[in-house]
C-alpha positions in Angstrom: 13.5 8.1 66.9 15.0 11.6 66.9 16.1 12.7 63.5 18.9 14.9 62.2 16.7 17.9 61.9 15.5 17.5 65.4 19.1 17.3 66.7 20.0 20.4 64.7 17.1 22.4 66.0 17.7 21.6 69.7 21.5 21.5 69.7 21.5 24.9 71.4 19.6 23.4 74.3 22.5 21.1 75.2 24.2 23.8 77.2 21.1 24.7 79.0 20.4 21.0 79.7 24.0 20.6 81.0 23.4 23.4 83.5 20.0 22.2 84.5 21.1 18.7 85.2 23.7 19.5 87.8 22.9 18.2 91.3 20.8 20.8 93.0 22.7 23.0 95.5 21.3 23.6 98.9 19.1 26.6 98.3 18.9 29.5 100.7 15.9 29.4 102.9 14.3 32.3 101.1 14.8 31.3 97.4 13.8 33.8 94.7 11.3 32.6 92.0 13.0 32.4 88.5 11.1 34.3 85.8 10.2 32.0 82.9 8.0 32.1 79.8 5.7 29.2 79.2 3.6 27.9 76.3 0.9 25.2 76.4 1.4 21.8 74.7 -1.2 21.5 72.0 -2.5 19.3 69.3 -1.0 20.3 65.9 0.1 19.1 62.5 3.9 19.0 62.1 5.5 18.8 58.7 9.1 18.2 57.7 10.2 19.7 54.3 13.1 19.3 51.9 14.2 22.5 50.2 15.8 22.9 46.8 16.3 25.6 44.1 15.1 25.0 40.6 14.0 26.4 37.2 10.6 27.0 35.8 10.1 25.3 32.4 7.1 24.7 30.2 5.1 21.6 30.9 5.2 20.7 27.2 7.3 22.1 24.4 7.0 20.9 20.8 9.1 21.7 17.8 6.7 21.9 14.8 8.2 20.3 11.8 6.3 20.2 8.5 5.5 16.8 6.9 6.2 18.2 3.4 9.0 20.4 2.2 8.1 23.6 0.4 8.2 27.4 0.3 6.2 29.0 3.1 3.4 31.0 1.4 1.9 32.3 4.7 3.1 32.2 8.3 0.2 33.1 10.6 2.0 33.3 14.0 4.8 35.2 15.7 6.7 34.8 18.9 4.2 35.3 21.8 1.2 34.3 19.7 -1.3 32.0 21.5 -2.5 29.0 19.4 -5.1 26.3 20.0 -4.6 22.6 19.0 -5.3 22.2 15.3 -5.0 25.9 14.5 -3.3 26.6 11.1 0.2 27.9 11.7 1.6 28.1 8.2 0.7 27.2 4.6 3.3 25.8 2.2 3.3 25.9 -1.6 1.7 22.7 -2.9 1.9 23.0 -6.7 4.1 19.9 -7.0 1.7 18.0 -4.8 -1.2 19.1 -7.0 0.5 17.7 -10.1 1.1 14.4 -8.2 -2.6 14.2 -7.4 -3.5 14.7 -11.1 -1.1 11.9 -12.1 -2.5 9.6 -9.4 -6.0 10.3 -10.6 -5.0 9.5 -14.2 -3.4 6.2 -13.0 -6.7 5.4 -11.3 -8.6 6.0 -14.5 -6.2 3.7 -16.5 -6.7 0.9 -13.9 -10.5 1.4 -14.1 -10.5 1.3 -17.9 -8.5 -1.9 -17.8 -11.0 -3.6 -15.5 -13.9 -2.4 -17.8 -12.1 -4.0 -20.8 -11.8 -7.3 -19.0 -15.4 -7.2 -17.9 -16.6 -6.4 -21.5 -15.3 -9.9 -22.6 -13.9 -11.0 -26.0 -14.0 -8.7 -29.1 -16.0 -10.2 -32.0 -13.4 -9.2 -34.7 -10.6 -10.9 -32.8 -12.7 -14.1 -32.6 -13.6 -14.0 -36.3 -10.0 -13.5 -37.3 -8.9 -16.4 -35.1 -11.6 -18.7 -36.6 -10.4 -17.8 -40.1 -6.8 -18.6 -39.2 -8.0 -22.0 -37.9 -9.8 -22.8 -41.2 -6.9 -21.7 -43.3 -4.4 -23.8 -41.3 -6.7 -26.9 -41.6 -7.2 -26.4 -45.4 -3.4 -26.2 -45.9 -2.9 -29.3 -43.8 -5.6 -31.2 -45.9 -4.0 -30.1 -49.1 -0.6 -31.4 -47.9 -2.2 -34.7 -46.9 -3.9 -35.1 -50.4 -0.5 -35.5 -52.0 1.2 -34.0 -55.1 -0.4 -32.7 -58.3 -0.6 -35.4 -61.0 0.2 -33.0 -63.8 3.4 -31.9 -62.1 4.4 -35.5 -61.6 3.7 -36.3 -65.3 5.9 -33.4 -66.5 8.7 -34.4 -64.1 8.5 -38.0 -65.3 8.7 -36.8 -69.0 11.9 -34.9 -68.1 13.4 -38.1 -66.6 12.5 -40.2 -69.6 13.9 -37.6 -72.0 17.2 -37.4 -70.0 17.5 -41.1 -70.0 16.7 -41.4 -73.7 19.4 -38.8 -74.5 21.9 -40.7 -72.3 21.0 -44.0 -73.9 21.4 -42.5 -77.3 24.8 -41.1 -76.4 25.9 -44.4 -74.9 24.9 -46.2 -78.2 27.7 -44.3 -79.9 25.9 -44.3 -83.3 25.2 -48.0 -83.4 22.3 -49.3 -85.4 20.5 -50.4 -82.3 20.9 -46.9 -80.8 19.8 -45.3 -84.1 16.8 -47.6 -84.3 15.9 -46.9 -80.6 16.2 -43.2 -81.2 14.1 -43.4 -84.3 11.4 -45.4 -82.3 11.5 -42.6 -79.6 11.1 -40.0 -82.2 8.1 -41.9 -83.7 6.6 -42.2 -80.3 7.0 -38.5 -79.6 5.5 -37.6 -82.9 2.6 -40.0 -82.2 1.9 -38.2 -78.8 2.0 -34.9 -80.5 -0.4 -36.2 -83.1 -2.6 -37.5 -80.4 -2.7 -34.1 -78.7 -3.8 -32.6 -82.0 -6.5 -35.2 -82.3 -9.6 -34.8 -80.0 -10.5 -37.6 -77.5 -13.5 -39.8 -78.1 -16.5 -39.9 -75.7 -15.5 -43.4 -74.7 -12.1 -42.1 -73.4 -13.8 -39.3 -71.5 -16.4 -41.4 -69.7 -14.2 -42.5 -66.8 -13.1 -38.9 -66.1 -16.7 -37.7 -66.1 -17.7 -40.4 -63.7 -14.9 -39.3 -61.4 -16.3 -35.7 -61.4 -19.8 -36.9 -60.5 -18.4 -39.0 -57.7 -16.5 -35.9 -56.3 -19.7 -33.8 -56.5 -21.6 -36.4 -54.5 -18.8 -36.5 -51.9 -18.9 -32.7 -51.6 -22.7 -32.7 -51.2 -22.5 -35.3 -48.4 -19.8 -33.3 -46.6 -21.9 -30.2 -46.8 -24.9 -31.9 -45.4 -22.9 -33.4 -42.5 -21.2 -30.0 -41.9 -24.6 -28.2 -41.7 -25.9 -30.7 -39.1 -22.8 -30.4 -37.0 -22.7 -26.5 -37.1 -26.3 -26.4 -35.8 -24.8 -27.7 -32.5 -21.5 -25.7 -32.6 -18.1 -26.5 -31.1 -15.3 -28.7 -32.5 -17.7 -30.9 -34.6 -18.6 -27.8 -36.7 -14.9 -27.0 -37.2 -14.3 -30.6 -38.3 -17.3 -30.4 -40.7 -15.8 -27.2 -42.3 -12.5 -29.0 -42.8 -14.2 -32.0 -44.5 -16.1 -29.7 -46.9 -12.9 -27.9 -47.8 -11.2 -31.3 -48.6 -14.2 -32.4 -50.7 -14.1 -29.1 -52.7 -10.4 -29.7 -53.3 -11.1 -33.3 -54.6 -13.9 -31.9 -56.9 -11.5 -29.3 -58.3 -8.9 -32.0 -59.0 -11.4 -34.3 -60.8 -12.8 -31.4 -62.8 -9.2 -30.3 -63.7 -8.4 -33.8 -65.0 -11.6 -33.9 -67.1 -11.0 -30.5 -68.5 -7.4 -31.4 -69.3 -8.6 -34.3 -71.4 -11.8 -33.0 -72.9 -10.6 -29.5 -73.8 -8.3 -28.9 -76.7 -4.7 -29.4 -75.7 -3.2 -26.5 -73.9 -0.5 -24.6 -75.6 1.9 -25.7 -72.9 1.0 -29.4 -73.6 1.6 -28.9 -77.3 4.8 -27.1 -76.5 5.9 -30.0 -74.2 5.0 -32.6 -76.9 6.8 -30.6 -79.6 9.7 -30.3 -77.2 9.7 -34.1 -76.8 9.7 -34.5 -80.6 12.6 -32.1 -80.8 14.4 -33.9 -78.1 13.8 -37.2 -79.8 15.0 -35.8 -83.1 18.1 -34.5 -81.3 18.6 -37.9 -79.7 18.3 -39.5 -83.1 20.8 -37.1 -84.5 23.0 -37.8 -81.5 22.7 -41.5 -82.1 24.0 -41.0 -85.5 27.0 -39.0 -84.3 29.7 -40.0 -81.8 29.9 -38.4 -78.2 32.9 -37.6 -76.0 33.3 -38.7 -72.3 32.5 -35.2 -71.2 29.2 -35.3 -73.1 28.3 -38.6 -71.5 29.1 -37.1 -68.0 26.8 -34.2 -68.6 24.0 -36.4 -69.8 24.4 -38.6 -66.7 24.2 -35.6 -64.5 21.0 -34.5 -66.3 19.4 -37.8 -65.6 20.3 -37.6 -61.9 18.9 -34.0 -61.7 15.7 -35.1 -63.5 15.2 -38.1 -61.2 15.8 -35.8 -58.1 13.2 -33.4 -59.4 10.7 -36.3 -60.0 11.3 -37.5 -56.4 10.7 -34.0 -55.0 7.4 -33.6 -56.9 6.2 -37.1 -55.9 6.9 -36.4 -52.2 6.6 -32.6 -51.8 6.1 -32.8 -48.1 8.0 -34.7 -45.5 6.7 -36.1 -42.3 8.3 -33.1 -40.5 6.4 -30.7 -42.8 3.2 -32.4 -42.0 4.0 -32.3 -38.2 4.8 -28.6 -38.5 1.5 -27.9 -40.2 -0.4 -29.9 -37.6 1.3 -27.8 -34.9 0.2 -24.7 -36.8 -3.4 -26.0 -36.7 -3.1 -26.6 -33.0 -1.6 -23.1 -32.4 -4.4 -21.5 -34.4 -7.0 -23.4 -32.4 -5.4 -22.3 -29.1 -5.4 -18.7 -30.4 -9.1 -19.1 -31.2 -9.8 -20.4 -27.7 -7.8 -17.5 -26.2 -9.7 -15.0 -28.4 -13.0 -16.5 -27.2 -11.9 -16.4 -23.5 -9.2 -13.7 -23.4 -9.3 -13.1 -19.6 -9.2 -15.3 -16.5 -10.5 -14.8 -13.0 -6.9 -14.0 -12.0 -6.9 -11.2 -14.6 -10.0 -9.7 -12.9 -8.3 -10.0 -9.5 -5.2 -8.3 -10.8 -7.2 -5.5 -12.3 -9.1 -5.1 -9.0 -5.8 -4.9 -7.2 -4.5 -2.3 -9.7 -7.6 -0.1 -8.9 -7.0 -0.5 -5.2 -3.4 0.4 -5.6 -4.3 3.4 -7.7 -6.8 4.6 -5.1 -4.1 4.4 -2.4 -1.9 6.6 -4.7 -4.7 9.1 -4.9 -5.2 9.1 -1.1 -1.5 9.6 -0.6 -1.4 12.5 -3.0 -4.4 14.1 -1.2 -2.7 13.6 2.1 0.5 15.2 0.8 -1.5 18.3 -0.2 -3.2 18.3 3.3 0.3 18.0 4.9 1.3 21.4 3.3 -1.1 23.0 5.8 0.9 23.1 9.1 -1.3 22.9 12.2 -0.5 23.4 15.9 -0.2 19.9 17.5 -0.9 21.4 21.0 -2.4 24.5 22.5 0.1 27.0 23.9 2.3 30.0 23.0 4.8 30.4 20.2 8.1 30.5 22.1 10.4 30.4 19.0 10.1 31.2 15.3 12.8 29.8 13.2 11.7 30.8 9.7 9.8 33.6 7.9 7.3 33.8 5.0 9.1 32.9 1.7 11.6 30.6 3.3 12.1 27.1 2.2 10.8 24.7 4.9 12.2 21.2 5.2 11.1 18.1 6.9 14.2 18.1 9.1 14.0 21.5 10.7 11.2 23.1 12.8 9.5 26.3 11.7 8.2 27.3 15.2 8.3 26.0 18.8 5.1 25.9 20.8 5.4 25.9 24.6 2.4 25.1 26.8 1.1 27.9 29.1 1.2 25.3 31.9 4.6 25.1 33.6 6.5 22.9 36.0 9.6 23.4 38.2 12.6 21.2 37.8 14.8 21.0 40.9 17.8 18.7 41.9 17.4 16.7 45.1 20.3 15.4 47.1 20.7 11.6 46.9 20.5 11.4 50.8 17.1 13.0 50.7 15.5 11.2 47.7 14.3 8.2 49.8 12.1 10.6 51.9 10.1 11.7 48.8 7.2 10.1 47.0 5.1 11.2 44.0 2.1 13.3 45.1 3.9 15.0 48.0 2.8 18.6 48.6 5.2 21.4 47.8 5.3 25.2 47.9 7.1 27.4 45.4 8.6 30.8 46.2 10.7 33.3 44.4 12.0 36.8 44.9 10.0 37.7 41.8 6.8 36.6 43.5 7.4 38.5 46.8 5.9 36.8 49.8 3.5 34.8 47.7 3.9 31.0 47.9 2.4 28.9 45.1 1.3 25.4 46.2 2.0 22.4 44.0 2.6 18.6 43.9 5.7 16.5 43.3 4.8 14.8 40.0 8.0 13.1 38.8 11.4 12.0 40.1 14.2 11.0 37.7 14.9 7.2 37.9 18.6 7.8 38.0 20.9 10.4 39.4 23.1 12.8 37.4 26.5 11.2 37.2 28.3 14.5 38.0 26.2 16.1 40.7 24.8 12.9 42.1 21.4 14.6 42.4 18.0 13.4 41.2 15.9 15.8 39.1 12.5 16.3 40.6 9.5 17.9 38.9 6.9 20.0 40.8 3.7 21.0 39.1 2.0 24.1 40.6 -1.7 23.9 41.2 -2.0 27.3 39.4 0.9 28.7 37.4 0.1 32.2 38.6 3.0 34.5 37.7 5.4 31.7 37.1 7.1 31.9 33.7 9.6 29.6 31.9 13.1 30.5 32.8 12.4 31.9 36.3 14.7 30.8 39.3 12.6 29.6 42.3 12.9 27.9 45.6 10.7 24.8 46.4 9.9 23.2 49.7 8.6 19.6 49.4 6.8 18.1 52.4 8.7 14.9 53.1 6.8 13.9 56.3 3.6 15.1 58.0 2.1 14.1 61.3 -1.4 15.4 61.9 -3.3 16.0 65.2 -0.3 15.1 67.4 0.8 16.6 70.8 3.4 19.3 70.1 5.5 21.8 72.1 7.7 24.6 70.8 11.1 23.3 69.8 12.8 25.7 72.2 11.2 23.8 75.1 13.2 20.7 74.5 16.1 20.1 76.8 18.6 17.3 76.0 21.5 16.1 78.0 23.4 12.9 78.8 20.5 11.7 80.9 17.9 12.0 78.1 15.4 14.4 76.7 13.2 16.6 79.0 10.9 19.5 79.2 10.0 21.6 82.2 6.3 21.5 83.0 5.1 24.3 85.4 2.5 23.4 87.9 1.4 25.7 90.8 4.5 27.9 90.3 6.9 25.0 90.4 9.0 23.8 87.4 9.1 20.0 87.1 11.7 18.3 84.9 9.7 15.7 82.9 11.4 13.1 80.6 9.8 12.9 77.1 10.0 11.0 73.9 10.0 13.1 70.7 8.8 12.4 67.2 8.8 14.6 64.1 10.3 18.1 64.6 10.8 21.2 62.5 12.1 24.7 63.3 9.1 25.7 65.4 7.4 22.6 66.8 8.5 19.2 68.1 6.1 16.2 68.4 5.8 14.7 71.9 5.0 11.0 71.7 5.2 10.4 75.5 5.5 12.4 78.6 3.4 15.5 78.1 -0.2 16.0 77.3 -2.0 18.7 75.4 -2.8 21.7 77.7 0.2 21.3 80.0 2.4 24.4 80.3 6.1 24.0 79.3 8.9 26.4 79.7 10.1 27.9 76.4 12.3 30.7 77.8 14.3 31.0 81.0 15.7 27.4 80.9 19.2 28.6 81.7 20.1 27.4 85.2 16.6 26.0 85.8 16.4 22.8 87.8 13.8 20.4 88.8 11.6 21.8 91.7 12.6 25.4 91.2 9.9 28.0 91.9 9.2 30.2 88.9 7.4 33.3 88.0 5.3 32.5 84.9 4.9 34.8 81.9 2.7 33.4 79.1 4.4 33.2 75.7 3.1 35.7 73.1 0.4 34.1 70.9 1.2 33.5 67.1 
């Protein structure tokens, strides 16, 4: 099918074609041969190109932004400097990062020390203290379970009896019965005082001594049992120690009872007995004297208080007190177990995780120091320098821009032409700055969408060799849209087109023959012939004006080139 370019190239031939297609007039008998220039049809490669103007830009351009903020201590490049990938561009101050690294290393040492403490196991002093706390709590519980002190109960009972005697004496209101009762109480108190001043006989002491021997035997048996249990260890040993403590407490109590009876009366006992005599004497005196209602009330209150005191010493510990002490024993045992096994497998895992986390902190701190050394991400040329030595660099602004030495051309293509192009098409690049030199290249990219204002698609052409091309240059590109190789072609000026079709004039034996042809791809110089003419046939390229089929011609070969 003829294309638009072909029509444009041969439009001038229409006039010639119109003249050549008129019915031939009757020629004079002696016709003069028309001078023409011919050129042979030949096998050739025909290309059709799309032209555009564009700009040269760097193939790659990178703004180098530091990963750490800081004062620039050294800037090693300037505009125009060539750099290789990985080359040091700048060095930032890293004093703050150095301190962060020291802190991270200290945190790692703390985490490692914690793990070492866990792996070392329990501390002996903590275990010993916890064991002592268990023994103390159990001894206190045993003492509470043994009940009140008999001596304390005796003294409280005496106070109750005295208060009641006084009240009874007051209530007697001086009657003979009250006086006799008071006298009897006085005699009894004096007899007790006399008894304290008189030593006990061996017969009276025998039961108390037997109680002491029995307590000693119980202690010995508890110690033997304890020693056997502690040879094995564990809870049985702890129970054996508690039994020994209880037996020792019982021995102490029996010995105290014996000593209290066998030894001379204590001064306090004599004082109490004398006080009882004095109270009895006072009661006798009171029995002999009348009392008021207020006196009786006070005496009644004294009895009540004495009885309350007796109840308290008889039951010094409530069930709640015993339960609290049992809880204290259990807590002490739990504390001992914790002291013996202070760390669990989860504690070890946590410590290991702490070390791993601290190591990450050290690695991050080291990376932060490494990031203060700014390196070139690509090889190229420094095209811009935004800061100088001593400036404060930030992670939001570039310090330099690196452009690759390789370049590309960006050119807009009309939307009507874009369908003819494909990636990889050959192209040539020219510029007034390059003179007559044309730089070959390839079409490497076409924008997927058109510019909304210009309705053009941005194409990128990469030169095979950048040569003298520099970013910012204005150039012309010709992209080969179609190419037909090894086809029969004639000069485009040989094509004649009129209302009857498309023709060429083939010269044979000095006669021009109008031959219909079918054409293919065409450009400014050559047109592809798909049917009608073969390679080697001579076609008229000049002198077509007025030429008709069958005219005799004088042939002049076309100039070569």
